[in-house]
C-alpha positions, 0 to 999 in steps of 0.5 A: 414326422418324427424329427417334427414331434421331436422339435415340438417337445423341445421348443413347443413352449416358444413355438407356441408363445410365438404363435399366441404374440403374433395372433393377438397381435394381428387380432388387436390390430384388426379389431383397432381398425375396424374400431377406427373405421366405424368411429370415423364414419359415424363422425362422418355421418352424424356429428358433422351433418349435426353440427351443421346446426345449432338447437335452441329449446322453445317452451310455452310460458304456462309451466309456472301457472297451471291454472292459465294451463288449464283454462287454455286447454279448454278454450277451443279458439286458443288452442286452435292458435297453439296448433296453427302456431305449431303448423307454422313451425314445421313451414318455416324455413328458417328453422326446424322444430324437433319435437320430442319427449320420453313420456311412459307409456302404461302398456297392458299385459306388457311381454318385456321384462323390467329393463323396458320400465321407464324407471329401470336405469335410474335413481328409482326403484323399478315399479314393474307390473302393476294392477290397474285400480279401476280395471285390473288389467296388468300394466307396465310404464314402458320407455318411450319416445314421442317424436315429429318427423322432422326429429325423425329424420334430423338424427337420421334415425332408419327402420333396420327390420320392417317398414318406416313409419308412414307419416301421413297415416299417423291419426291419433283419432283413429286409435291406431298407432304405428310404432317403431320399436328399439332394437332390444325388443327383438325377440319380445315382438314381431312386425305386425304384433300390438301393444295396448298402451296408454298416453296421456289418458288415451287408449291406442293400439300400437302396431310395430311397423318395424325396429330400429338399429341399435345404434339409433340415437337422439340429443334430449335434455343435454344428453348427446346420444340417448340411445333408443334400443329398450323404447318404443318411439311413437310418431307425432301427428305431421299437423295438429287437429284443431279443435276449432275445425269441423272435422268428421273423423274427431268427435271433440269429447271432453276427453279427447279434447283434453288429451289433444290439448296435452298433446299439443303443449307437448309437441309445441315445447320442442329443440328448434334446430337452425344453421349456424349462421342464423344469429340469435336475433334472427331467431327471435324475429322468426319466433315472433313473426309466427307468433303474431302470425297464428295468435299464440305468443305466449312462448319463450327461447333458452339453451342457446347456443350450447348444443354446438359447444357440447358437441364440438368438445364430445367429437374432439374427446372421440378424435383424440381418444381415437388417436391415442388408441391408434398410437398405443396398438401401432407401438403394441404391433411394434413389439410384437413383432420385435418379440416374435422375431426374438423368438424366432432367433432363440429357437433357431439357436436351440435347433442349431446343434441337432441341424449340425449333427444332421449335416454331418451325418450326411442328410441333403440340405433340401431334407433338412429345409422341407422339414423345417418347413413342415413345422412352420406350416403346421405353426401358421396353420396353427396361428391361422386358427387362433386368429380365425377364432380370435376374429370371429369373436370381436364384436362388429368386425368390419370386412375390409378390417378382416382383410387387412388382417388376414393380408397382414398374416400372409406377408408375416408367413411369406418373411417368417419363411424367408428369415427361417430359410436364411437361419437354416443356410447360415446355420449350414454354411451356405448363406450368402458371402462376400465377394472376395469369398466367391471367387476362391471358392470357384477357383478351388 
């Protein structure tokens, strides 16, 4: 023990430097491996699957004519045609409507903070809580994303806690709608809680079914990844209730009819996903057929075909940067190993005079080797502890990457033991000799 303490006093700074270099190099390597795996997995699961389709945007042609828009919403027969048009879109085999809209939802007595406000993170001033002018209730306009089942499934969204939405039970006429909350809501609300919100003037009880994973994102308004961490995801109904039908469940009051009209047009202003091999003419022909079949022809197609181009550009940028990060990490690892070996040799040179003195004083070779191994064991223990600390602090570290790091650390320990032993034996003049030297020692 006395010899080890002496070695630490004399070479402690260099030994500590080598420990830091090895531990940090391996932590950095493990983090890079984990990042590479997760990024590659994201590219394979999201980019590849979603890039099999292209997107075009469908809009109605009433956006520049508010009087005509109000008139059609007050016409039950015309609204039945619009509803039928949307339902026909969902049944089409040539395209998939991805209805989504980020309408803010005023929520009564909201528990969250300003980060959930629909103006947070924008160029607008954060509104925060305010009192309703009529009821005096405290409200906050909360970020939300209304979406159809087709959009939810197209973007591979799932519930990481609680239950997924039962789309067949989504009924706005009942006044109760199941919702999923973004991951930032965990700790603010729990599964089963109810938020009282207002969508287009229709007050609803929004029951929390579950929470979305943190990485949940959709393509929205030109943004490849619009994350849903701070949003309420409200499901659109699978089919639109048509005001012209006799439905016992719906009392078509003027207020509800107004709500239904706005909801219907929000749903038909949608992105359309269609296979890559589908031409623009074929897509237009399908929309024309559906329009003629349902009687609603006041629509237009825009944005063809920017979606795939943007996806391809983003994917290439990610791949290029991933290769660059990996190359830099390999160079850093090589440099770290060279530095560690150089420090090992320098420490050995500093230990050499003492080793020779002990040899002259008659210290057994095994005792010297054992002393060196004990010093190395202490060094390896500290290296392993620092590596474990670094790994525990690394975000979203994969198990496979951690196992690779542990394996690399064990290999480094074994190699270092061999190198240290070789250095010591050479110092004691017991290292391997040439073929001509061996017989001479034997004859002597």
